[in-house]
Every structure is written in structure tokens, then in C-alpha cells.
C-alpha positions, -999 to +999 in steps of 0.1 A: +274-673-331+277-646-305+248-622-296+247-585-299+252-581-262+282-604-263+297-585-293+293-552-274+311-567-244+339-579-267+342-545-283+346-529-249+375-554-242+390-546-276+393-509-268+420-518-242+437-544-264+469-536-283+472-543-320+495-574-321+498-580-359+497-563-392+485-575-426+507-561-453+514-564-490+516-602-488+480-604-477+467-634-457+493-662-459+493-696-442+519-683-418+497-654-408+467-677-403+487-700-381+501-671-361+466-656-356+452-690-346+479-694-320+472-659-307+435-666-305+442-697-285+464-678-261+444-646-258+409-653-272+406-618-286+430-604-312+433-570-328+450-567-363+459-538-384+455-539-422+481-517-439+474-495-469+496-518-490+475-549-483+457-564-513+425-568-494+403-543-476+399-547-438+364-561-443+377-587-468+405-596-444+380-601-416+358-623-438+387-645-450+402-649-415+368-658-399+363-684-426+399-698-423+400-698-384+364-705-374+364-674-353+339-646-347+342-611-362+339-586-334+344-554-353+361-535-381+369-499-374+390-480-400+419-504-407+416-524-375+400-558-373+391-575-341+385-613-339+373-636-311+375-673-306+369-692-274+401-709-262+399-747-256+426-747-229+431-711-218+396-697-212+400-661-200+369-643-213+335-652-199+308-638-222+275-624-207+245-645-213 
């Protein structure tokens, strides 16, 4: 579980991060979960866009992905979802204490 200070730090990093994936009409599939997991391992922070055609709201997508991936929800703004998970091998982000 990350603290409020750490979450604020991650939100500031997310402002500069590009959206790398979209959740569309198929919703959250096994392939999407695998792709997001790989992206989290490589980048540690990932920004997703939830399209209007998606069967779930951005908040529901965030909850389902955090449950499936064991990651932390950083923020949901509009249709954007930001997730964080510490990388086992490629640690790039050092959170404040």
C-alpha cells in the first residue's frame, strides 16, 4: 500500500507519461492483462485510456486491473487510469518515504 505522499509523487510522474494502451469494446481481456503486466514490469507506471465503447467505467476498469495485477491505483481522471507496480528487475522509480 502506498502513502498519500507517494501517490502524489506518482501522479506528478503520470502527468508526463504518455497513454500507452486503450480499453475498448472488448473490455478487460486476458491479453490486455498480460500486456499491462509486461508494461508495468518494464515501466513501473502505466497510463491507460478507457474508450466510450468500453463495457466498464474507468473506475471499474481500475479496480479490476488492480485486483488482477496486484498493482496500485494511482489515479483516475476522466477516462484515463494510472497504475503503478514496483518492478522486480527494472526498478526505475524510487518513491519518497
